[in-house]
C-alpha positions in Angstrom: -16.1 15.2 -6.1 -14.4 13.6 -8.7 -16.2 12.2 -11.7 -14.9 10.2 -15.0 -17.2 10.5 -17.7 -16.2 8.6 -21.0 -17.4 9.3 -24.7 -16.7 8.4 -27.9 -18.7 5.2 -28.1 -20.7 4.1 -31.0 -21.8 2.0 -33.8 -18.7 0.8 -36.2 -18.4 -2.0 -38.3 -16.5 -5.1 -38.3 -12.6 -4.3 -38.9 -13.4 -0.7 -38.1 -11.9 1.4 -35.9 -12.9 3.8 -32.7 -11.4 6.2 -30.4 -12.9 6.0 -26.3 -12.1 9.2 -24.3 -12.3 9.3 -20.6 -12.0 13.3 -18.7 -12.1 13.8 -15.4 -13.6 16.4 -13.5 -14.2 17.9 -10.1 -11.6 18.1 -8.3 -7.8 17.4 -7.9 -6.9 14.0 -9.9 -3.9 11.9 -10.3 -4.3 8.7 -9.8 -1.1 6.4 -10.3 -3.3 3.9 -12.8 -6.1 4.5 -15.2 -8.0 1.2 -17.1 -10.8 0.2 -19.1 -13.3 -2.5 -18.6 -16.2 -3.4 -21.1 -19.3 -5.5 -20.3 -21.5 -7.3 -22.2 -25.7 -8.2 -21.7 -25.7 -11.3 -19.6 -21.6 -11.1 -18.8 -19.4 -9.6 -15.8 -17.6 -7.1 -16.5 -14.1 -7.6 -18.0 -10.6 -6.0 -18.0 -9.5 -4.7 -20.9 -6.3 -2.4 -20.5 -4.8 -0.4 -17.5 -1.7 2.4 -17.8 -0.1 2.5 -14.6 3.1 4.4 -13.1 6.6 5.2 -15.3 4.0 4.7 -18.2 3.7 1.0 -18.2 0.5 -0.7 -19.6 -1.0 -3.8 -19.8 -3.5 -5.3 -22.3 -5.7 -8.0 -21.7 -4.7 -10.9 -24.3 -8.3 -10.2 -26.4 -7.1 -7.0 -27.0 -3.5 -6.7 -27.0 -2.4 -5.6 -30.8 -5.7 -3.9 -31.6 -6.2 -1.3 -28.7 -4.1 1.4 -27.3 -4.5 3.0 -24.5 -3.4 6.5 -23.6 -2.9 9.2 -20.8 -2.6 12.7 -20.9 -2.2 14.1 -17.7 -2.2 17.5 -18.2 -5.8 17.3 -19.0 -6.8 14.1 -16.6 -7.7 12.1 -19.9 -7.0 8.6 -20.8 -8.0 7.1 -24.3 -8.5 4.3 -25.5 -7.9 3.4 -29.3 -9.3 0.2 -30.4 -8.9 -1.0 -34.0 -10.0 -4.0 -36.4 -12.8 -4.4 -34.4 -15.0 -7.4 -34.1 -18.5 -8.2 -32.8 -17.4 -9.6 -29.7 -16.0 -6.1 -28.9 -19.6 -5.1 -28.6 -20.5 -3.7 -24.7 -20.2 -0.9 -22.3 -16.7 0.5 -21.8 -15.7 1.5 -18.5 -13.0 3.7 -17.3 -11.6 3.7 -14.0 -8.8 4.9 -11.7 -7.4 3.5 -8.3 -4.1 5.3 -6.5 -2.2 1.8 -6.8 0.1 0.2 -9.2 -0.7 -1.7 -12.0 -3.8 -3.8 -12.1 -6.5 -5.6 -13.8 -8.5 -6.8 -10.7 -11.8 -5.3 -11.0 -11.8 -4.1 -7.0 -9.0 -2.8 -7.2 -10.4 0.5 -8.7 -11.8 3.3 -6.6 -13.7 5.5 -8.9 -15.4 4.6 -12.3 -17.5 6.1 -15.1 -20.7 5.4 -16.6 -19.7 4.0 -19.1 -20.1 4.3 -23.4 -21.7 1.9 -25.7 -19.6 -0.2 -28.0 -21.3 -1.6 -31.1 -19.6 -3.7 -33.5 -21.9 -4.9 -36.2 -21.9 -4.5 -39.8 
C-alpha cells in the first residue's frame, strides 16, 4: 500500500527559508495531483498549494510569491520550498495526493501523509 512520508520540518526564524519533501513508498504511485496542506492548533486544515496535470500549479493567497511547489515524477516526490517565512506559517504540514485535476478541497484528496512540524519563531 502506498504511503506518503513528509520530511524537512523544523524551527526557523521569521524571514528564513525551509524546504519540505514528501516521498511515496510501497507501490506504484502516479497521482495526477499532489498538494500541501497545513494545520495549526485549534484551526482547520488549510490548503496551501497543489501541482497537477501539465505542470499546472496553484497557491493560496497567503503563500503566493513565497512558497514554491515542485514534483519529481521519477523519484515519486513532491517538494515545498518556503521562503520569507512568517510566524503565522507555523503549522503541521501535510502532503496529499489525488487522481483528479487541481483542487484545493480537502475532501478531494485520497492519500495523506502524517505531517511534519514547521515552527517560525525568533
